[in-house]
C-alpha positions, -999 to +999 in steps of 0.1 A: -553-352+262-524-352+285-516-382+307-531-373+342-510-373+374-521-372+411-517-344+434-505-365+465-489-358+500-456-369+484-458-343+456-470-315+482-441-324+504-416-315+477-428-280+476-443-270+511-414-269+536-407-257+572-400-220+573-367-207+581-363-197+617-353-159+609-382-154+584-403-121+588-438-112+575-424-092+546-408-125+533-439-145+538-457-129+509-476-097+502-511-105+488-537-082+473-572-093+473-595-075+448-629-086+460-663-078+476-691-055+470-721-043+489-740-076+498-710-098+490-685-086+516-683-123+529-666-134+497-637-110+504-636-120+540-631-156+532-605-150+505-585-129+529-588-154+557-578-182+534-545-162+525-538-153+561-543-189+572-522-204+544-492-183+555-494-149+539-475-123+558-494-093+547-528-092+530-545-061+517-582-060+504-591-037+476-629-031+481-655-004+481-654+019+512-689+010+518-680-025+533-647-014+551-664-018+585-673-054+577-639-064+564-619-047+591-642-063+619-641-097+602-604-098+592-585-073+615-552-089+602-557-074+569-557-038+557-580-022+532-578+003+505-605+018+482-607-004+450-614+028+430-580+043+439-560+013+428-535+025+404-506+009+384-478+020+407-496+005+438-494-030+423-458-032+422-453-041+460-474-074+459-462-108+453-496-121+442-529-106+432-563-125+437-593-111+419-629-117+417-648-132+447-678-112+453-666-084+429-697-079+408-700-080+371-701-048+352-679-029+327-662-008+353-650-040+371-638-056+338-618-024+331-602-028+366-594-065+358-579-056+323-558-027+339-542-052+366-538-078+340-519-052+317-499-036+344-491-062+371-461-085+364-467-111+392-491-142+394-529-134+393-554-157+406-586-150+387-619-164+401-656-160+404-667-125+391-633-119+376-639-147+354-674-137+346-665-101+337-640-113+311-664-138+296-690-110+294-669-081+281-639-097+265-654-125+242-621-129+225-603-134+259-576-111+245-567-096+279-556-132+288-540-140+256-519-108+256-505-113+291-470-128+295-470-133+333-489-161+350-525-163+354-543-190+374-578-194+365-602-212+391-635-218+375-664-241+386-684-259+359-707-231+351-679-205+347-658-232+326-689-235+303-690-196+300-653-197+290-660-225+264-688-205+249-667-174+247-641-194+228-667-207+203-679-173+197-644-159+194-637-186+167-672-183+150-682-219+159-713-233+174-711-239+212-732-270+208-714-300+223-686-277+237-693-279+275-677-296+305-704-321+304-699-330+267-661-327+267-653-341+300-636-323+329-601-329+318-606-321+282-626-290+291-598-277+315-571-284+290-589-265+262-593-235+283-559-237+293-546-239+257-568-212+245-560-187+271-525-194+278-533-197+315-531-223+342-566-238+349-580-253+381-613-267+374-632-270+407-654-298+418-649-335+429-617-346+413-604-310+408-583-308+376-552-285+375-536-281+340-512-261+319-512-267+282-483-250+266-486-250+228-455-249+203-455-227+174-471-256+155-501-252+178-496-285+195-491-293+230-454-292+241-436-316+265-440-289+292-477-294+293-490-312+324-524-321+340-530-332+376-560-344+395-564-338+432-567-365+458-582-346+488-616-332+494-652-343+502-689-337+495-691-314+526-671-288+507-700-281+482-710-250+501-711-213+494-677-196+500-655-227+497-641-214+464-635-181+480-613-197+505-594-217+477-587-184+460-569-171+491-549-203+496-536-202+460-527-166+462-509-172+495-487-199+480-480-180+448-471-149+469-446-169+490-428-176+458-440-210+449-441-219+411-477-208+399-485-243+386-474-258+420-491-231+439-526-241+420-520-277+426-508-275+462-535-250+469-561-276+456-546-303+479-544-281+509-579-267+506-592-303+502-572-315+532-586-288+553-620-298+541-612-334+551-601-321+587-633-302+588-653-331+579-637-352+606-645-325+633-680-315+624-692-341+597-700-332+560-737-321+567-738-285+576-701-279+572-694-244+558-665-225+542-657-210+578-649-245+589-627-251+559-609-219+565-604-225+601-589-259+595-561-247+571-535-243+598-540-279+609-537-291+572-505-272+568-492-286+602-502-321+589-481-316+559-451-298+574-451-309+609-452-275+625 
């Protein structure tokens, strides 16, 4: 296992800076959120709000037309497009793409994800049902292995276990003893990173962010790194919290921050917003909305403006 480092304020301060005075929305990052379905519109709302409140200049949500009214009422700052009309050429204008919150799991959605991974050249943040679709329909995880551009995977423990089971099935091995609980959080995250070629953010208390870069001899290179987060609290164990995190990371990647740093800083800022929300409201009954609404204060605490 890699030596583990801490995601601290000092680390974050080297990456998140004051904005130039003459900046405009087009230079603050264009983010596409592929999320939401009937009954799960809230996940898309929280991701889009997370991105907007983390500095994205322009956010578009690709979702079913049936939930447009909800989205455009809940997030009037974002625009919407019919997810069924998402084509290769439309992807080029975005600085980062987030896929998965509330998306649903079926073969058509998997094919959409596969299409984006194949044709989009920027950073992709893959969360929730984006992860579940790949684990169900691409047991070899080939669409991740084949991709040359950055992918940030943000599984919770259950989704990480699905990844580990898929890897075992791909390699013809028993999945017994190959779980987050059995391996430990750090080893599990590093295993998924190495086997998929992706940056992995394993959510939960002591969030792990890792990137394991293997050499041709199949051993980790000196570019590999593993960090653990130092912000956050038990009040963040609430539905929708991870959807907000997806938006935060997409916003940072869309702004031009290195993908690994975007994941690590995203974890820190999300946790810091949770800490601010806990100070304001207490941990009991705190929701993802309070976390999302505390993001501007978290960035102000780090940047000073």
